[in-house]
C-alpha positions in Angstrom: 103.1 40.1 82.0 103.2 43.4 80.0 104.9 43.2 76.7 105.6 45.8 74.1 106.0 45.8 70.3 108.5 48.4 69.0 108.1 49.2 65.3 111.0 50.8 63.5 109.3 53.1 61.0 111.8 55.9 60.6 113.8 54.5 57.7 114.3 56.6 54.6 114.1 53.7 52.1 116.4 55.1 49.5 116.0 52.1 47.2 112.2 52.5 47.1 112.2 55.7 45.1 109.3 58.2 45.3 107.0 58.0 48.3 107.3 56.5 51.8 107.5 52.7 51.7 106.4 52.3 55.3 103.1 53.9 54.3 102.5 52.1 51.0 99.0 50.6 51.0 99.0 46.9 50.3 95.7 45.6 51.8 92.2 45.5 50.4 91.3 48.7 52.2 94.7 50.4 51.8 96.2 48.8 54.9 99.9 49.2 55.2 102.2 46.2 56.1 102.6 47.3 59.7 98.8 47.0 60.3 99.1 43.3 59.6 102.0 43.1 62.1 100.0 45.0 64.7 97.1 42.6 64.2 99.4 39.6 64.7 101.0 41.2 67.8 97.7 41.9 69.4 96.6 38.4 68.6 99.8 37.0 70.2 99.2 39.0 73.4 101.2 42.2 73.2 99.6 45.1 75.1 101.7 48.1 74.1 102.9 49.4 70.8 105.8 51.9 70.3 106.3 53.5 67.0 109.7 55.0 66.1 109.2 57.5 63.3 110.7 60.7 61.8 109.2 64.1 62.4 108.7 64.7 58.7 106.3 61.7 58.3 104.4 62.3 61.6 101.3 63.8 60.0 100.9 61.2 57.3 101.7 58.4 59.8 99.2 59.5 62.4 96.5 59.8 59.7 96.9 56.2 58.8 97.2 54.9 62.4 94.1 56.8 63.4 92.0 55.2 60.7 92.0 51.7 62.2 94.8 51.0 64.6 94.0 53.5 67.3 90.3 52.4 67.5 91.1 48.8 68.1 93.9 49.6 70.6 91.6 51.9 72.5 88.9 49.2 72.6 91.4 46.6 73.9 93.3 48.8 76.3 96.5 48.6 74.3 98.8 51.6 74.9 100.3 53.5 71.9 103.5 55.5 72.2 105.3 57.6 69.5 109.0 58.5 69.6 111.2 60.2 67.1 114.5 59.0 65.7 116.5 62.2 65.1 119.8 62.6 63.5 121.0 65.0 66.2 120.1 62.6 69.1 123.7 61.5 69.7 125.9 61.1 72.8 126.9 64.3 74.7 130.2 65.7 73.6 129.8 64.8 69.9 128.3 66.6 66.9 126.6 65.6 63.7 129.2 65.6 60.9 128.6 68.2 58.2 126.8 66.7 55.3 125.2 63.8 57.2 121.7 63.3 55.7 120.1 60.4 57.6 119.7 59.0 61.1 122.2 56.5 62.6 120.6 53.1 62.0 118.6 50.5 63.8 120.5 50.6 67.0 119.7 54.3 67.4 116.1 53.6 66.4 115.6 51.2 69.3 117.5 53.5 71.6 115.0 56.3 70.8 112.4 54.4 72.8 114.4 54.0 76.0 112.2 56.4 78.0 109.0 54.6 77.1 110.2 50.9 77.4 110.2 49.3 80.8 108.9 45.9 79.9 110.1 43.0 77.8 109.8 44.1 74.2 109.9 42.9 70.6 111.5 44.8 67.7 110.4 44.7 64.1 110.8 46.7 60.9 107.7 48.6 59.7 108.0 47.5 56.1 108.5 43.7 56.6 105.7 41.2 57.0 106.8 38.3 59.2 103.9 36.0 59.6 102.0 34.9 62.7 104.3 32.2 63.9 107.1 34.4 65.0 104.9 36.8 66.9 103.5 34.0 69.0 106.9 32.5 69.6 108.7 35.7 70.6 105.8 36.9 72.8 105.8 33.7 74.8 109.5 33.7 75.1 109.9 37.2 76.4 106.9 36.8 78.7 108.3 33.7 80.4 112.1 34.5 80.3 113.4 36.4 83.4 117.1 36.2 82.6 118.6 39.5 81.6 121.4 37.7 79.8 119.1 35.9 77.4 117.1 37.3 74.5 115.6 35.8 71.4 115.4 36.2 67.6 113.1 34.9 64.9 115.2 32.7 62.6 114.1 33.0 59.0 115.4 30.9 56.1 117.1 33.0 53.5 115.2 31.6 50.6 112.0 33.0 52.2 113.3 36.5 52.5 114.7 37.5 49.1 113.4 40.0 46.6 113.0 39.3 42.9 113.8 42.9 42.0 117.2 43.6 43.5 119.5 43.0 46.5 118.6 43.0 50.2 120.4 43.3 53.5 120.1 40.5 56.0 121.8 39.5 59.2 123.4 36.2 58.2 123.5 33.9 61.2 125.3 30.9 62.6 123.3 28.8 65.0 124.5 26.1 67.5 123.0 22.6 67.7 121.1 23.6 70.8 119.5 26.6 69.0 121.5 29.5 70.1 123.0 32.2 67.9 126.8 32.0 67.7 127.5 34.7 65.1 125.6 37.3 63.1 127.0 39.3 60.2 125.0 42.2 58.7 125.4 41.5 55.0 124.3 43.8 52.2 123.8 43.3 48.5 122.4 39.8 48.9 120.7 38.6 45.7 118.7 35.5 44.7 120.4 32.7 42.8 119.3 29.4 41.4 120.7 27.5 44.5 120.1 30.1 47.2 121.7 33.5 47.4 125.0 35.3 47.1 126.6 38.6 48.2 129.6 39.4 46.0 131.8 36.2 46.0 130.1 34.8 49.1 127.4 32.2 48.4 124.7 31.0 50.8 122.7 27.8 50.9 118.9 28.4 50.5 118.4 27.2 54.1 120.9 29.6 55.7 119.5 31.2 58.8 119.0 35.0 58.7 117.8 37.7 60.9 115.0 40.0 59.7 115.4 42.4 62.7 112.8 40.6 64.6 114.0 40.4 68.2 112.8 39.8 71.7 114.6 41.7 74.4 114.6 42.4 78.1 114.4 46.2 78.9 118.0 46.3 80.2 119.1 46.1 76.6 118.6 49.9 76.5 121.5 50.5 78.9 123.7 48.3 76.7 122.6 50.1 73.5 123.3 53.5 75.2 126.9 52.5 76.1 127.4 51.0 72.6 126.2 54.2 70.9 129.0 56.1 72.6 131.5 53.5 71.6 130.2 53.8 68.1 131.0 57.5 68.0 134.4 57.0 69.5 135.3 54.6 66.7 133.2 56.0 63.8 136.0 55.5 61.3 136.6 57.3 58.1 133.0 57.3 56.8 131.0 59.4 59.2 128.4 60.5 56.6 127.2 56.9 56.1 128.3 54.9 59.2 125.4 53.3 61.0 124.9 51.9 64.5 123.2 48.7 63.7 121.2 46.5 66.1 122.5 43.2 64.7 126.1 44.4 65.0 125.5 45.4 68.6 124.0 42.0 69.4 127.0 40.4 67.7 129.4 42.4 69.9 127.5 41.2 73.0 127.7 37.6 71.8 131.4 37.9 71.4 132.1 39.3 74.8 129.8 36.7 76.4 127.3 39.1 78.0 124.3 37.9 76.0 122.8 34.7 74.7 120.3 34.7 71.9 117.8 31.8 71.4 116.9 31.4 67.8 113.2 30.6 67.3 112.8 29.0 63.9 110.0 30.3 61.6 109.2 29.0 58.2 106.7 31.7 57.3 107.5 33.5 54.0 108.6 37.1 54.3 106.8 39.8 52.3 108.4 43.3 52.1 108.9 46.4 50.1 112.4 47.3 49.2 111.8 48.4 45.6 108.7 49.8 43.9 108.5 46.6 41.9 108.0 44.6 45.1 104.7 46.3 45.9 102.4 44.4 43.4 103.8 41.1 44.7 103.1 42.1 48.3 99.5 43.1 47.3 99.0 39.7 45.7 100.5 38.0 48.7 97.9 39.6 51.0 95.1 38.9 48.6 96.0 35.3 48.8 96.1 35.3 52.6 92.7 36.9 52.7 91.3 34.3 50.3 92.8 31.6 52.5 91.2 33.0 55.6 94.5 34.0 57.3 93.0 37.5 57.7 89.6 39.1 57.4 88.6 41.8 54.9 87.9 43.9 58.0 91.4 43.3 59.3 90.9 43.7 63.1 87.3 42.2 63.2 88.5 38.8 64.4 90.4 40.1 67.5 
């Protein structure tokens, strides 16, 4: 079974400050976070990788990918694809609002790959480290599942996904007793507390399930996303300069109308990610520890 990994690497990262957070070196040889994700995906059995990027970072992005990733993918027969998330790639009949400065969110990012995805696929963020467990679980699920009405999601525990240096955005989830997602709410400004987390007046237990935008889908999702993007523009509301078409929100809509079921695959791996500049040293230390513990090799892809 062919399976693809789709990496959303087009985000602007406004909270990171100067530089491109997706391309921040964190490994012993300057590896970026997504190189560890690519390692874990290849190890889990994925045989195609699709990068969603912006035109303005293409040159820097390819320079990094060509250092190590392209070589190992060529050796193992893993196909690489590059697509661009563009602000003006919107449904016919609509126009980009004057003053809009960024693309349209994670839903549009996945939709940018519709012409190169024809197999079951997994979605991740470029600047999040997820751990090996979820890659194996999602790969096996999408390789075995043939029901277009069922997808899956890696279910992280909120205490394992918080930053010490500011707020984060997570998809806060409700999960049924038999392990299916019943609701997901994209929640911003989540901060760590002594007992778990909070966003404004809303408090969350430390074991609350959250989505980290790590999904496993059937390729038919692209048709649904396409239709949903048109609906988004028809109901864009009163904030067209900042409104975003978000993947978790679209999945939530499909849950509500009963056209999709989402199996939540629990993972207890600890997230590492760069939201703020201050996060980078902690991420570097985290990978140093994993190398010391033998989770990865100093020559990252040498064990594949």
